[in-house]
Backbone as ProteinMPNN parsed JSONL, in Angstrom:
{"seq_chain_A": "EGSKVSYNFGTTTTSMTRGDVYYFNGAWVQSDADAVSSASGLLAVAAGTSSTSGMVLSGIVRVHDSTGFSSASEGDVLYLDTDAGHVTSDISSHTTGDVVRVVGYVIDVTNKIIYFDPSSDWIELS", "coords_chain_A": {"N_chain_A": [[13.427, -14.306, 1.188], [10.906, -14.277, 3.67], [9.704, -11.263, 5.323], [10.5, -7.912, 4.302], [11.68, -5.407, 6.143], [12.084, -2.03, 6.946], [13.93, 0.054, 9.098], [14.091, 3.221, 10.735], [14.37, 4.849, 8.4], [14.99, 7.535, 6.45], [13.437, 10.716, 7.266], [11.952, 10.75, 10.464], [8.614, 9.77, 10.719], [5.594, 10.506, 12.246], [2.359, 9.9, 13.803], [1.156, 8.001, 12.171], [-0.956, 5.596, 10.494], [-1.259, 2.407, 11.489], [-0.792, -0.303, 9.343], [-1.565, 0.997, 7.034], [-0.796, 2.082, 3.648], [2.136, 3.726, 2.609], [4.143, 6.22, 0.906], [7.535, 7.05, 0.05], [9.173, 10.113, 0.384], [11.433, 11.37, 1.35], [10.387, 11.589, 3.791], [7.736, 9.602, 5.235], [4.654, 9.381, 3.613], [1.119, 9.16, 3.391], [-0.028, 7.044, 0.862], [-1.692, 7.114, -2.344], [-3.672, 6.378, -5.265], [-4.223, 8.601, -6.752], [-2.431, 10.347, -7.994], [0.651, 10.526, -9.837], [2.813, 11.314, -8.276], [2.247, 10.393, -5.698], [2.056, 7.699, -5.973], [3.962, 6.317, -7.466], [6.526, 5.842, -6.457], [8.766, 4.468, -3.928], [7.079, 2.204, -1.916], [5.498, 1.282, 1.195], [4.176, -0.533, 4.02], [2.912, 0.66, 7.041], [4.21, -0.422, 10.102], [3.58, 0.355, 12.573], [2.614, 3.216, 14.594], [4.488, 5.094, 14.061], [7.263, 5.786, 11.935], [9.551, 4.787, 13.008], [8.833, 2.418, 14.125], [8.989, 0.666, 12.129], [8.797, -0.059, 8.629], [7.115, -1.96, 6.366], [8.412, -3.24, 3.564], [7.974, -5.336, 1.866], [6.097, -8.376, 2.044], [4.084, -10.542, 4.192], [1.33, -8.949, 5.496], [-0.941, -7.306, 7.796], [-3.462, -5.289, 6.841], [-4.863, -2.028, 7.523], [-7.472, -1.488, 6.673], [-9.967, -3.218, 4.917], [-11.899, -2.584, 3.099], [-11.7, -2.0, 0.35], [-11.252, -4.464, -0.785], [-13.136, -6.254, 0.095], [-14.909, -8.002, -1.127], [-13.312, -9.687, -2.499], [-11.397, -12.616, -3.489], [-9.248, -15.173, -2.105], [-5.955, -14.906, -3.265], [-6.523, -13.063, -5.261], [-5.537, -10.213, -7.213], [-4.201, -7.185, -5.899], [-4.432, -3.635, -5.915], [-3.083, -0.296, -5.695], [-5.146, 1.97, -4.013], [-7.49, 4.677, -4.659], [-8.342, 5.792, -2.376], [-6.739, 7.127, 0.261], [-3.951, 5.446, 1.608], [-4.953, 2.898, 1.36], [-5.678, -0.342, -0.181], [-6.996, -2.011, -3.108], [-9.139, -4.315, -4.842], [-10.51, -3.702, -7.035], [-10.364, -1.69, -9.717], [-12.071, -0.282, -11.291], [-13.196, 2.206, -10.866], [-11.146, 3.979, -11.12], [-9.884, 6.851, -12.735], [-9.031, 9.247, -15.357], [-5.722, 10.332, -14.982], [-5.32, 8.937, -12.661], [-3.346, 6.369, -11.082], [-2.458, 3.092, -11.945], [-1.35, 0.445, -10.186], [0.003, -2.573, -9.275], [0.036, -3.958, -6.075], [0.06, -6.202, -4.536], [-1.361, -9.28, -3.21], [-4.396, -10.92, -2.241], [-4.617, -12.621, 0.815], [-6.129, -13.324, 3.127], [-9.238, -12.282, 3.45], [-11.124, -11.798, 5.552], [-9.526, -11.399, 7.847], [-7.993, -9.32, 6.997], [-5.49, -9.712, 5.748], [-2.724, -9.551, 3.634], [-0.457, -10.301, 0.915], [2.041, -8.214, 0.524], [3.666, -6.75, -2.048], [4.807, -4.583, -3.825], [4.741, -3.712, -7.252], [7.301, -2.447, -9.414], [6.481, -1.341, -11.668], [4.056, 0.772, -13.228], [1.093, 2.488, -14.419], [-0.222, 5.54, -15.719], [-3.481, 6.565, -16.048], [-5.094, 7.79, -18.98]], "CA_chain_A": [[12.639, -15.028, 2.158], [10.345, -13.483, 4.749], [9.357, -9.871, 5.085], [11.555, -6.91, 4.258], [11.257, -4.299, 6.99], [13.083, -0.979, 7.074], [13.853, 0.842, 10.318], [14.774, 4.522, 10.74], [14.662, 5.185, 7.013], [14.537, 8.891, 6.17], [12.951, 11.511, 8.382], [10.942, 10.053, 11.265], [7.236, 10.167, 10.478], [4.725, 10.099, 13.345], [0.91, 9.969, 13.546], [0.838, 7.109, 11.065], [-1.968, 4.575, 10.75], [-0.69, 1.071, 11.334], [-1.462, -1.088, 8.313], [-1.831, 1.788, 5.826], [0.29, 2.153, 2.683], [2.797, 5.025, 2.544], [5.227, 6.358, -0.065], [8.682, 7.755, 0.613], [9.655, 11.312, -0.308], [12.295, 11.947, 2.375], [9.596, 11.143, 4.945], [6.68, 8.69, 4.767], [3.383, 10.071, 3.403], [0.084, 8.217, 2.948], [-0.059, 6.89, -0.583], [-2.96, 6.853, -3.025], [-3.539, 6.257, -6.715], [-4.749, 9.819, -7.374], [-1.404, 11.094, -8.72], [1.929, 9.845, -10.011], [3.708, 11.666, -7.167], [1.923, 9.634, -4.482], [1.817, 6.295, -6.306], [4.964, 5.691, -8.331], [7.807, 5.625, -5.794], [8.924, 3.412, -2.941], [5.899, 2.029, -1.072], [5.645, 0.41, 2.361], [3.049, -0.559, 4.953], [3.338, 1.054, 8.383], [4.148, -1.482, 11.109], [3.126, 0.975, 13.82], [2.146, 4.596, 14.457], [5.657, 5.917, 13.737], [8.153, 5.06, 11.025], [10.581, 4.106, 13.801], [8.321, 1.079, 14.421], [9.3, -0.143, 10.958], [7.985, 0.042, 7.431], [7.208, -3.239, 5.662], [8.613, -3.013, 2.137], [7.287, -6.46, 1.221], [5.846, -9.5, 2.932], [2.72, -10.771, 4.661], [0.944, -7.883, 6.425], [-2.352, -7.048, 8.076], [-3.749, -3.898, 6.51], [-5.784, -1.351, 8.432], [-8.837, -1.469, 6.154], [-10.146, -4.141, 3.79], [-13.083, -2.171, 2.341], [-11.424, -2.064, -1.087], [-11.185, -5.838, -1.291], [-14.023, -7.06, 0.937], [-15.584, -9.051, -1.91], [-12.281, -10.404, -3.257], [-11.093, -13.998, -3.108], [-7.84, -15.436, -1.856], [-5.148, -14.944, -4.48], [-6.834, -11.955, -6.168], [-4.573, -9.123, -7.311], [-4.544, -5.937, -5.221], [-3.871, -2.427, -6.502], [-3.136, 0.897, -4.869], [-6.494, 2.548, -4.082], [-7.579, 6.142, -4.665], [-8.58, 6.124, -0.972], [-5.39, 7.217, 0.827], [-3.462, 4.425, 2.513], [-5.651, 1.629, 1.188], [-5.516, -1.152, -1.392], [-8.281, -2.418, -3.657], [-9.131, -5.348, -5.878], [-11.361, -3.199, -8.112], [-9.89, -0.392, -10.197], [-13.025, 0.214, -12.294], [-13.516, 3.615, -10.613], [-9.976, 4.811, -11.423], [-10.17, 7.705, -13.881], [-7.905, 9.958, -15.948], [-4.76, 10.872, -14.018], [-5.077, 7.955, -11.597], [-2.276, 5.424, -11.352], [-2.744, 1.671, -11.727], [-0.122, -0.21, -9.734], [-0.191, -3.791, -8.485], [0.781, -3.881, -4.806], [0.097, -7.483, -3.842], [-2.387, -10.302, -3.413], [-5.224, -11.239, -1.08], [-4.34, -13.867, 1.523], [-7.265, -13.609, 4.01], [-10.088, -11.088, 3.467], [-11.732, -11.611, 6.875], [-8.531, -10.886, 8.792], [-7.292, -8.21, 6.335], [-4.101, -10.095, 5.545], [-2.331, -9.558, 2.232], [0.954, -10.388, 0.582], [2.393, -6.901, -0.003], [4.854, -6.843, -2.894], [4.498, -3.606, -4.872], [5.451, -3.736, -8.522], [7.982, -1.195, -9.761], [5.793, -0.869, -12.868], [2.772, 1.435, -13.01], [0.643, 3.294, -15.555], [-1.143, 6.631, -15.435], [-4.603, 6.514, -16.991], [-5.324, 9.022, -19.73]], "C_chain_A": [[12.12, -14.075, 3.217], [10.025, -12.075, 4.329], [10.599, -9.008, 5.028], [11.047, -5.703, 5.016], [12.403, -3.308, 7.106], [12.861, -0.233, 8.38], [14.625, 2.137, 10.145], [15.244, 4.939, 9.357], [14.116, 6.564, 6.731], [14.131, 9.618, 7.439], [11.877, 10.733, 9.134], [9.566, 10.634, 11.001], [6.392, 9.631, 11.629], [3.267, 10.261, 12.931], [0.523, 9.147, 12.32], [-0.295, 6.17, 11.477], [-1.349, 3.221, 10.459], [-1.495, 0.293, 10.301], [-1.852, -0.308, 7.073], [-0.597, 1.815, 4.939], [0.804, 3.592, 2.606], [3.825, 5.021, 1.421], [6.317, 7.211, 0.557], [9.073, 8.941, -0.249], [10.623, 12.081, 0.6], [11.706, 11.671, 3.747], [8.532, 10.22, 4.373], [5.347, 9.423, 4.76], [2.367, 9.049, 2.92], [-0.027, 8.223, 1.434], [-1.48, 6.733, -1.094], [-2.708, 6.864, -4.521], [-3.991, 7.509, -7.457], [-3.724, 10.589, -8.204], [-0.121, 10.281, -8.805], [2.831, 10.101, -8.804], [3.46, 10.839, -5.91], [1.775, 8.133, -4.728], [2.977, 5.59, -6.997], [6.282, 5.34, -7.64], [7.83, 4.424, -4.875], [7.705, 3.381, -2.027], [6.221, 1.098, 0.084], [4.375, 0.478, 3.189], [3.586, -0.24, 6.343], [3.148, -0.088, 9.371], [3.654, -0.954, 12.447], [2.685, 2.398, 13.553], [3.274, 5.587, 14.203], [6.561, 5.102, 12.821], [9.284, 4.371, 11.78], [10.127, 2.72, 14.24], [8.614, 0.118, 13.281], [8.303, 0.08, 9.842], [8.198, -1.248, 6.654], [7.263, -2.961, 4.16], [8.012, -4.134, 1.301], [7.117, -7.568, 2.252], [4.383, -9.62, 3.295], [2.398, -9.714, 5.717], [-0.561, -7.881, 6.66], [-2.574, -5.567, 7.79], [-4.818, -3.345, 7.444], [-7.241, -1.503, 7.984], [-8.94, -2.393, 4.942], [-11.359, -3.791, 2.932], [-12.882, -2.337, 0.844], [-11.322, -3.456, -1.653], [-12.074, -6.788, -0.495], [-14.748, -8.168, 0.172], [-14.594, -9.857, -2.755], [-12.122, -11.83, -2.735], [-9.608, -14.137, -2.85], [-7.1, -15.554, -3.183], [-5.431, -13.824, -5.46], [-5.756, -10.875, -6.093], [-5.107, -7.894, -6.576], [-3.777, -4.78, -5.848], [-3.872, -1.315, -5.457], [-4.49, 1.554, -5.088], [-6.413, 4.069, -4.185], [-7.907, 6.658, -3.267], [-7.233, 6.023, -0.252], [-5.083, 6.104, 1.826], [-4.017, 3.033, 2.276], [-5.291, 0.932, -0.113], [-6.898, -1.613, -1.84], [-8.096, -3.54, -4.671], [-9.906, -4.884, -7.111], [-10.909, -1.799, -8.531], [-10.846, 0.219, -11.229], [-13.387, 1.685, -12.076], [-12.313, 4.533, -10.812], [-10.266, 5.582, -12.712], [-8.885, 8.373, -14.384], [-7.021, 10.582, -14.869], [-4.467, 9.931, -12.868], [-4.005, 6.965, -12.056], [-2.755, 4.003, -11.052], [-1.416, 1.006, -11.395], [-0.469, -1.421, -8.877], [0.662, -3.677, -7.234], [0.795, -5.201, -4.053], [-1.079, -8.37, -4.166], [-3.137, -10.559, -2.112], [-4.794, -12.587, -0.5], [-5.571, -14.276, 2.337], [-8.092, -12.335, 4.147], [-10.598, -10.796, 4.869], [-10.773, -10.965, 7.869], [-7.657, -9.782, 8.214], [-5.811, -8.491, 6.11], [-3.82, -10.201, 4.05], [-0.846, -9.899, 2.109], [1.266, -9.078, -0.123], [3.712, -7.014, -0.757], [4.673, -5.895, -4.074], [5.385, -3.733, -6.116], [6.172, -2.406, -8.714], [7.381, -0.602, -11.022], [4.443, -0.257, -12.506], [2.395, 2.177, -14.288], [-0.278, 4.391, -15.055], [-2.233, 6.593, -16.502], [-4.782, 7.85, -17.693], [-6.667, 8.987, -20.425]], "O_chain_A": [[12.83, -13.155, 3.62], [10.066, -11.729, 3.148], [11.624, -9.331, 5.628], [10.096, -5.047, 4.589], [13.55, -3.693, 7.334], [11.723, 0.079, 8.73], [15.673, 2.167, 9.499], [16.395, 5.338, 9.178], [12.902, 6.763, 6.766], [14.444, 9.183, 8.547], [10.997, 10.129, 8.521], [9.376, 11.849, 11.052], [6.46, 8.446, 11.955], [2.981, 10.712, 11.822], [-0.332, 9.551, 11.532], [-0.555, 5.979, 12.665], [-0.964, 2.927, 9.327], [-2.722, 0.235, 10.372], [-2.415, -0.884, 6.142], [0.518, 1.598, 5.413], [0.026, 4.544, 2.548], [4.321, 3.966, 1.024], [6.064, 7.995, 1.471], [9.279, 8.806, -1.455], [10.621, 13.312, 0.607], [12.427, 11.536, 4.735], [8.434, 10.068, 3.155], [4.949, 10.014, 5.764], [2.702, 8.167, 2.129], [-0.108, 9.28, 0.807], [-2.364, 6.276, -0.371], [-1.657, 7.307, -4.983], [-4.129, 7.478, -8.68], [-4.108, 11.408, -9.039], [0.154, 9.447, -7.942], [3.537, 9.197, -8.358], [4.388, 10.613, -5.133], [1.417, 7.381, -3.822], [2.965, 4.363, -7.101], [7.081, 4.595, -8.207], [7.037, 3.493, -5.011], [7.337, 4.396, -1.434], [7.095, 0.237, -0.019], [3.594, 1.423, 3.075], [4.594, -0.802, 6.77], [2.061, -0.656, 9.472], [3.345, -1.731, 13.35], [2.409, 2.756, 12.408], [3.035, 6.793, 14.137], [6.618, 3.877, 12.921], [9.914, 3.46, 11.243], [10.95, 1.92, 14.684], [8.504, -1.097, 13.44], [7.129, 0.369, 10.075], [9.331, -1.594, 6.32], [6.287, -2.506, 3.565], [7.592, -3.913, 0.165], [7.891, -7.679, 3.204], [3.54, -8.891, 2.773], [3.107, -9.595, 6.716], [-1.342, -8.378, 5.849], [-1.957, -4.702, 8.413], [-5.571, -4.092, 8.068], [-8.138, -1.633, 8.816], [-8.094, -2.351, 4.049], [-11.801, -4.608, 2.125], [-13.795, -2.769, 0.14], [-11.305, -3.629, -2.872], [-11.799, -7.986, -0.418], [-15.157, -9.165, 0.767], [-15.001, -10.622, -3.628], [-12.646, -12.189, -1.68], [-8.805, -13.326, -3.313], [-7.565, -16.221, -4.107], [-4.667, -13.636, -6.407], [-5.146, -10.657, -5.046], [-6.3, -7.597, -6.622], [-2.625, -4.928, -6.256], [-4.583, -1.394, -4.455], [-4.937, 1.684, -6.227], [-5.395, 4.671, -3.843], [-7.76, 7.852, -3.005], [-6.656, 4.939, -0.169], [-5.847, 5.854, 2.758], [-3.591, 2.081, 2.929], [-4.691, 1.516, -1.015], [-7.85, -1.61, -1.059], [-7.033, -3.686, -5.274], [-9.954, -5.591, -8.118], [-11.061, -0.84, -7.774], [-10.467, 1.137, -11.957], [-13.841, 2.347, -13.01], [-12.446, 5.75, -10.686], [-10.825, 5.032, -13.661], [-7.793, 8.09, -13.892], [-7.504, 11.266, -13.967], [-3.469, 10.103, -12.168], [-3.792, 6.757, -13.251], [-3.383, 3.756, -10.022], [-0.485, 0.999, -12.2], [-1.162, -1.296, -7.867], [1.846, -3.348, -7.301], [1.472, -5.316, -3.031], [-1.711, -8.254, -5.216], [-2.578, -10.431, -1.023], [-4.63, -13.565, -1.229], [-6.016, -15.421, 2.259], [-7.707, -11.415, 4.868], [-10.513, -9.657, 5.329], [-11.164, -10.088, 8.639], [-6.695, -9.351, 8.849], [-4.976, -7.6, 6.267], [-4.559, -10.841, 3.303], [-0.086, -9.798, 3.073], [0.809, -8.852, -1.244], [4.747, -7.336, -0.173], [4.418, -6.337, -5.194], [6.607, -3.846, -6.025], [5.713, -1.368, -8.237], [7.726, 0.515, -11.409], [3.771, -0.719, -11.585], [3.245, 2.462, -15.131], [-1.021, 4.204, -14.092], [-1.948, 6.59, -17.7], [-4.64, 8.909, -17.082], [-7.035, 9.944, -21.107]]}, "name": "protein", "num_of_chains": 1, "seq": "EGSKVSYNFGTTTTSMTRGDVYYFNGAWVQSDADAVSSASGLLAVAAGTSSTSGMVLSGIVRVHDSTGFSSASEGDVLYLDTDAGHVTSDISSHTTGDVVRVVGYVIDVTNKIIYFDPSSDWIELS"}
């Protein structure tokens, strides 16, 4: 029930963009679908500009940018984008070596609100 938020997990990461997607590798790094290393592990959305503000592991969140799903409809599936920190509803531009990973669903496009619930399953395109 509710959101899962982690506090003080790993090395403190600062200069984060609130609402962007990050992956954990001992610290939090902006995630993207360009490589397995940045797309296949533990994902979270930054709740603030430092990881000490909390990292949302799953739940309803407002993302920083909705460009990747601006033409989507409520309930549409969202994937990790090749644009660092972002999500998208359209993976047609993903190419060889990119990772396809479901990360949630559109709730409200206008207000950039999504249900963030990253799948533990992913595929690398070949």
